N, C-alpha and C positions, 0 to 999 in steps of 0.2 A: 413669773411664767404661768401661762394659762395651762390648765390640765384638762385632758379629754377623758371623760368617764366611759368605761367599757362595760358591756355585758356579754356574757357567753351563753349561747343557746345550744344546749346539748352538753353531756358530761362524759364523753368517751375519751379514748386514749389521746387523740390529737388535741382535744379541748384541754386536757391536762397539761400537755407540752406547751400549748399556747399560753395558758394561764401562768405557767412557770416563767416563761420568757418575758411576759408583759411586766414582770417585776423590775426588769432591767431598764425600763424606759422612764425617764424622769418626769415627762409631761403627760403620762398616761396612768390611769388608775383603774384597776379592775374592781368594780363596785357591785356587780350583780351577776347572778347565774340563774338560768331557768332550765328546769327539767320537767319530765312528765309526772314526777312524783315529788312530794316534799322531802322524802327520805334521801333520794338521790341528790336533790339540790342542796340539802343541808350538809350532807357528807362532803360534797365537792366544796361548798363554801367553807366548811371547817378546815379542810385540807389546805386551802389557799388563802385563808383569812379574808374571805369576801363577806361584806356586811349584809348584802341583800340576797336571800335565797328564796326563789319563787317556785311554787309547785306546778307551774304551767308556763308554756311559751307565751300565752296571752298575758299573763301577769307580768312576765319579764318586759315585754314591749310596752306595757302601760306604766312602767316605772318612770316617773318624771325626771329622775336624776341621771338617766342614761343618755349618752350622745350617740354611741355606735355599738352595734352588736356583731360579734363574731359567731358565724354559724358553722357547726361541725357535725351536722346530722347526715344520714345516708343520702346518696346522690338524688334519689327520686323525690326527696323532700325539700331540696334546695330552693326551688322556685316558690313553693308554698310558704316556706319559712321566711325567705327574703321579702316577699311581698307583704307578709304579715308585719315585719319590722318596718318596712318603708311606709306602709299605710298608717302606722302609728308614729311616724315622724322620726324614725331612727335610721341613721346611716348604716351601711352594711358592708362587712367584709365576709364573703362566703367562700367556704372551702371549694376546692376544685373537684370536678368540673362545676362551675357555677350554675349551669343548667344541663339537663340531659341532651338538649338539642338547641339549635339557634332560635326556634320559635319560642321556647321557654325564656331564653335570654332576652329576646326582643321585648317580650311582655314585661320582664323585670326592669329593663332599661326605660321603657315607657313610663312605668310607675315612678321610678326614681326621678326621671326628668320632670314629670308633672308636679312633683313635690319639691323639686330643686334639692334633692338629697344625693349624698355620695354613695356610690356602689362600686365595689371592686371584687374581682376574683382573687382568692388567696394563692396566687402563683408565687410562693415565697422564694423559689429558685431565682427569679429575676432580680431580687434585691440582695442576694448574698454578695459579700465582698469579693469572693473568688470570681463570680460572674462579672462583676464590675471591673475587676482587674483584667480579665480576659478581653472585655470590651475595650479597655484602655490600650492594651497591647496591640489589638487589631487596628484601632483608630490611629495609633502611632506608626503603623506599617511594619510591625515586628515580624509578621508572617507573610507580608506581601498581600496579594489579592486573595481573598477567600474563594476557594473552589469547591470544597466538599465538606460535608458535616456527617459525622457518624455518632449515634447514641443508642444505647440499649438500657433497658430496665426490666429485669426479670427476677422473680424469686419463686420458690416452690411452696405454694400455699397448701395446707392440709385440706383435702377435698371434703367439703360438707355442703350438700345441696341446699341446706336450710340457711346457711350463713350468707352474709351480704355479698361476698366476692363472687359467689356462684349462683346467686338468685336473680333471675331475670326481672322479677317484680321489683327488685331494689336497684335496678340498673347496674347489675354486676358485670364482671368481665375484666379482662386485662387492659383494654384500651382506656376506658374511663378512669380506672383506678391508678394505673402506673404508666400506660402508654401516652398519656397526655404530656408527661414530662419530656421524653425525647422529641415529641412534636413541638412543644413550646420552645425547647432548646434550639431546634433547627430554625424556627420562625424568627427567633430573636437574632441569631447570628447571620442568617441569610439576608434579613432585612429587605425582602422583596416579595412581590406577589407570587403565589403558587400558580403554575400553569399546567401541571400534570401530576397526578398521583397514581401509583400502582400499589395494590395491597393484596395480601393473602392472609388466611387465618386457619387455625385449627380450633374447632369448637369443642366445648366440654359437653358432657352428657346432659346438662341442663339447658344447652343451647346458647350460652354466653361464650364469648371468645376466650380461649385459653392461652393461645400464643398468636401474635400478629407480627407480620413483617410489612413495612410500608416504605416506599421510596418516593421522594418528591423531587421535582425539577422546578426551579424558580425562574422567573422572567429574566433575571440578571445572569443566568447560566449556572448558578450554584446548584449542586445536587445534594441530596441527603439520603442516607441509608439508615433506617430506624427499625427498632424491634422492641417488643414487650412480651412478657409472659407471666402467668400465674403458675405455670407447670415446670419451669426450669430456672435454675440459678444462673443468671448471666454475669458478665464481668461488671456491668453497670458503670460504664464510663462514657463520657462525652468528649469528642475530639473535633476541633475545627482545623481543617487543613487549608494551607495557603500556598502561594507560589514560592515562598522563602522559608517556610517552616510550619509548625503546627502548635496548637495549644491543647493540652490534655488535662481533663478534669476527672479524677477518680470520684466515683459516687456523685456525679455531677449535680444531681437535684438537691443534694444537701452538702455539697463539697466544702471542705476546709483547706484544700490545696489546689493550686493551678500550676501547671508545668509548661513553660515556654521552651520549645525546641527549635533550633535553627538547622536547616539542611546543610549549609556550606561549612560552617565551623563547628558543627555538633555541640554548639553552646546550649546549655540548659540553665534556665532561670526558674527559681522556685518561689512561689508566693504562698505563704501560709496564713490562714486565719485562725488565730489562737483564741477564738471566742469561748466563753464559758457557758453559753446558751445552746439550745437546740438549733437556733437559727431563725425561729419565727419572729423574733424581735425586730428584724429588719423590715419585714412587710408591715408589721404593726406600727413601726416608727413612721413609715411612709404614709400610712393612713392617718395617723395622728397629725403629722405635718400638713397634710392636705386639708384636714378638717379645720385646723387652726388658721389656715389661709383661706378658709371658706370656699374651697374648691369642691366640685361634685364628681370629678374624675381624677384618677391618679396620673401623675406625669409618667411614671414608669410602666403602668398597666392601664392605659385608657380604654374606654369602651370599644374603640375600633380594634384594638389588639385582642380583647376578650372575644369579640364577635368573630374575628378572623380565626382564632384558635378553635372555637367551637364549630365554625363552618368547615374547617378541614377535618375535624373529628366526624362530623356528619358525612362527609364525602367518603372517608375510610369505612365507616359503618355501612354505607350503601354498597361499597365495593365488596365487603365481606358478608353482605346480606344479614346484618344484625339489626333487628328491630325489637324493641321491648314491648311487652303485652299492653302496657298503658299508653303507648304512642298511637296516634291516629293513623 
């Protein structure tokens, strides 16, 4: 079996969860980590038994043994970090949102295409077994024709203007941090072009969005009611309603359960994912499989899907008048 060698750029909380999950993949090996200091890189490497600890991102991407890099830095650095990797011949899996706006993403895709390299946004939700099960139920006609989608993701974050979530210089705010998940959920299950968006927002004192509500209408007639917040604890559930029933996914973005409900017979079917991992292993396995097949795009999250997701994010931000200081 061929093995894909991974590097991790950044040593934060998500990077640690990803590193832990990568251990469960038989044809992937976490070989290197890069940080802005040797101490940080070495501590992370010791924690996860990584052989190469690099004191800079530049040193990481110059490591000849690395095939692909997982990027887990703040949003505003994703384009810069991704292009650094691509220009040094490394495939990229970049945390969401892969770019702050579509212009950034287009530049990243152009660089990846010019070097025939793989690029994917880390929308791990799309690869979870519960999401796949929901797709199977819907394809089999278990809920009839999909008509409406509802999803919310909100939590009460401690207010600190200097921290990433509330800092406009770091592309903070609810939409880019958690609001991307309800939007991605709706795009996946509507499987149609968006023809109308309505959005409203409550802004924080720093000018970033604290709470957002956004409604979508798709060309196939499906509607979506979505919301996100850094100021309120929501139920955090995703539901796909059809003509015969509905699928409900508690904590949908990281779900371990999917519930199928029928309208006529009140039948409930439960699917449980008894994974021992955080759930990042499924997207990592997708990337590993694609690289071993010498593909430059994911089957489950191709560039067209990544672009469409960020395009709708741009539209929502335009409607709520949210622009970051570093944007033109």
